[in-house]
Wavefront OBJ file of the C-alpha trace (Angstrom):
o trace
v 17.063 -7.428 -53.491
v 14.772 -4.456 -53.281
v 14.536 -1.967 -50.464
v 11.013 -1.906 -49.142
v 9.920 0.839 -46.763
v 7.583 -0.383 -43.989
v 7.223 2.978 -42.269
v 4.075 4.017 -44.111
v 1.996 0.929 -43.174
v -0.691 1.548 -40.587
v -0.253 -0.819 -37.639
v -2.409 0.113 -34.670
v -0.297 0.341 -31.536
v -2.352 -0.881 -28.587
v -1.262 -1.531 -25.056
v -0.176 -4.942 -23.867
v -3.206 -5.333 -21.591
v -5.636 -5.021 -24.492
v -3.789 -7.595 -26.605
v -4.784 -11.251 -26.619
v -1.804 -12.256 -24.456
v -2.536 -9.453 -21.999
v -6.152 -10.511 -21.615
v -5.095 -14.110 -21.000
v -2.595 -12.912 -18.386
v -5.296 -10.824 -16.674
v -7.573 -13.882 -16.672
v -4.871 -15.995 -15.004
v -4.306 -13.284 -12.384
v -8.046 -13.081 -11.673
v -8.351 -16.860 -11.270
v -5.219 -17.011 -9.122
v -6.413 -14.165 -6.909
v -9.788 -15.800 -6.430
v -8.200 -19.133 -5.495
v -5.765 -17.469 -3.091
v -8.605 -15.602 -1.410
v -10.866 -18.622 -1.036
v -8.136 -20.974 0.213
v -6.541 -18.529 2.672
v -9.637 -16.654 3.829
v -9.560 -18.199 7.324
v -5.937 -17.191 7.849
v -6.475 -13.623 6.685
v -9.685 -13.085 8.641
v -8.106 -14.647 11.739
v -5.261 -12.142 11.568
v -7.653 -9.176 11.401
v -8.239 -9.528 15.151
v -4.624 -8.510 15.833
v -4.600 -5.535 13.476
v -6.570 -3.243 15.795
v -4.181 -3.476 18.789
v -1.136 -3.329 16.516
v -2.582 -0.321 14.735
v -3.102 1.469 18.048
v 0.469 0.784 19.158
v 1.994 1.896 15.873
v -0.142 5.035 15.754
v 0.922 5.915 19.290
v 4.615 5.545 18.509
v 4.656 7.174 15.089
v 1.925 9.802 15.381
v 2.041 10.840 19.029
v 4.333 13.819 18.432
v 1.875 15.350 15.991
v -0.395 16.965 18.592
v 2.094 18.864 20.731
v 3.251 16.138 23.096
v 6.624 15.488 21.502
v 9.633 15.194 23.805
v 8.232 13.680 26.978
v 11.060 14.721 29.261
v 11.299 15.348 32.999
v 9.628 18.722 33.555
v 9.846 18.768 37.369
v 12.984 20.940 37.493
v 11.660 23.532 35.067
v 9.714 26.533 36.403
v 6.002 26.576 35.768
v 4.987 29.311 33.307
v 1.837 30.077 35.295
v 3.674 30.320 38.626
v 7.176 31.812 38.135
v 8.183 31.262 41.805
l 1 2 3 4 5 6 7 8 9 10 11 12 13 14 15 16 17 18 19 20 21 22 23 24 25 26 27 28 29 30 31 32 33 34 35 36 37 38 39 40 41 42 43 44 45 46 47 48 49 50 51 52 53 54 55 56 57 58 59 60 61 62 63 64 65 66 67 68 69 70 71 72 73 74 75 76 77 78 79 80 81 82 83 84 85
């Protein structure tokens, strides 16, 4: 039994995506994505109608404090800065 050193052999180390199995996997993902898009296009495009109102509501709730209107409290009992009386 002889000891053989394999450390000096040149084996190119490529990424998984450039290997044969990686390219096949990318092909399956591309075909699957195309089929999902074509079969469910009506559902996705039908839901786009509701994204504009939902986007407005979410932006109002989550971004409204960003322009100086945070803390909408009752300001009737506080003195006006312009009229100290």
